[in-house]
C-alpha positions as CSV (number, residue, x, y, z in Angstrom):
1,M,6.9,10.1,8.0
2,S,3.5,12.5,6.9
3,L,1.2,9.3,7.7
4,A,2.7,9.2,11.4
5,W,2.3,13.0,11.7
6,A,-1.2,13.1,10.2
7,G,-2.6,9.3,11.8
8,G,-1.7,11.2,15.2
9,R,-3.2,14.5,14.6
10,G,-6.3,12.7,13.2
11,L,-6.9,10.6,16.7
12,A,-5.7,13.3,18.6
13,R,-8.8,15.1,17.4
14,A,-11.1,12.6,16.6
15,R,-14.0,11.0,19.2
16,G,-16.3,7.9,19.2
17,A,-17.2,6.4,16.5
18,R,-15.2,8.5,14.2
19,R,-12.5,7.9,16.4
20,T,-12.9,4.0,15.8
21,A,-13.2,4.6,12.0
22,L,-10.1,6.7,11.8
23,A,-8.1,3.8,13.9
24,A,-9.2,0.7,11.9
25,S,-8.6,2.7,8.7
26,L,-4.9,3.9,9.6
27,G,-4.7,-0.3,10.7
28,A,-5.8,-1.4,7.7
29,D,-3.4,0.8,5.3
30,L,-0.3,0.0,7.4
31,V,-0.9,-3.8,7.5
32,L,-1.5,-3.1,3.6
33,N,1.7,-1.3,3.2
34,A,3.5,-4.0,5.2
35,A,1.9,-6.8,3.1
36,W,3.5,-5.3,-0.1
37,N,6.6,-6.6,0.7
38,H,5.6,-9.8,1.3
39,L,3.5,-10.2,-1.5
40,F,6.5,-8.4,-4.2
41,F,9.3,-10.0,-2.2
42,R,8.3,-13.2,-0.4
43,R,6.0,-14.5,-2.9
44,R,8.0,-13.6,-5.6
45,S,5.3,-12.1,-7.3
46,P,5.0,-8.9,-9.8
47,W,1.3,-9.3,-10.4
48,A,0.6,-10.4,-6.2
49,G,2.3,-6.7,-5.9
50,V,-0.4,-5.1,-8.2
51,V,-2.8,-6.5,-6.5
52,G,-1.6,-5.3,-3.2
53,T,-0.6,-1.2,-4.4
54,V,-4.4,-1.4,-5.9
55,L,-5.7,-2.5,-2.1
56,L,-3.3,-0.4,-1.0
57,D,-4.7,2.9,-2.7
58,V,-8.4,2.2,-2.2
59,G,-7.0,1.7,1.7
60,N,-6.1,4.8,1.5
61,V,-8.9,6.7,-0.7
62,Q,-10.9,6.0,3.2
63,L,-8.3,7.5,5.1
64,L,-7.6,10.3,3.4
65,R,-11.7,10.8,3.5
66,R,-11.6,9.7,7.1
67,T,-9.0,12.0,7.7
68,S,-9.8,14.7,6.1
69,A,-13.3,14.7,8.1
70,V,-11.6,15.1,11.6
71,D,-8.9,17.5,10.3
72,R,-8.6,18.8,7.0
73,T,-4.8,19.9,7.7
74,A,-4.1,15.9,8.2
75,G,-5.7,15.1,5.3
76,R,-3.9,17.4,3.0
77,A,-0.4,16.0,5.4
78,L,-1.7,12.7,3.7
79,L,-2.1,14.1,0.0
80,P,2.1,13.3,-0.6
81,Y,2.2,10.0,0.4
82,A,-1.3,8.4,-1.2
83,A,0.4,10.4,-4.4
84,W,3.5,8.2,-3.8
85,C,1.7,4.9,-4.0
86,L,-0.3,5.6,-7.0
87,F,3.0,5.8,-8.7
88,A,4.1,2.9,-6.6
89,T,1.3,1.1,-8.1
90,A,2.6,2.1,-12.0
91,L,5.7,1.5,-11.1
92,N,4.8,-2.2,-10.1
93,L,2.2,-2.6,-13.0
94,S,4.7,-1.6,-15.4
95,L,7.5,-4.2,-14.2
96,A,4.7,-6.8,-13.7
97,R,3.4,-6.3,-17.3
98,R,7.5,-6.4,-18.9
99,N,8.2,-10.0,-16.8
100,P,6.5,-12.8,-17.8
101,S,4.8,-15.0,-15.6
102,P,7.2,-17.2,-13.1
103,G,7.3,-21.1,-15.1
104,P,7.1,-24.2,-13.1
105,G,8.8,-23.7,-9.7
106,G,8.8,-19.9,-9.9
107,V,11.8,-19.1,-12.2
108,S,11.1,-16.5,-14.7
109,A,12.7,-17.1,-18.3
110,A,13.3,-13.7,-18.5
111,A,15.1,-12.8,-15.1
112,P,15.6,-16.4,-13.5
113,W,17.8,-13.9,-11.0
114,A,14.5,-12.2,-9.9
115,F,12.2,-14.7,-9.0
116,S,13.9,-18.2,-8.1
117,P,12.3,-20.6,-6.0
118,R,13.4,-20.8,-2.6
119,R,16.2,-23.5,-1.6
C-alpha cells in the first residue's frame, strides 16, 4: 500500500523528465515485484528467486532516490517497503542455501514436493 501511495504522490508532484524517470522506476519495480513469483514458484528455483529479489532491491534504491527527489514524504513512505524487500531477499537466500540444487527433471532430493516437475 505504501508503494501505491508514494508512487501516486510522487507522480502527482513530478514534472517533465523527472516524472518520466519516476514512472519508469515505478513500472520497473512493479514488474520486478511480480516477476519474483514466476522465478521462484513457476520456475521452481530459489536461486532464480534470489536474483529476482536482488534486482528488486536495486530497483528500490532507484525508486527511493527518484521519489525522494520529488517529494521527501513519499520517499520516506517507501522505506518500509524497501526494508521488507531486503528482508525477503535474506529469507530467499537462506532458503536457497539450505536446499540443494534440483536434480534432473527439476526434482530436489531434499524436498521433492517443493520443486517437482510439471506434468
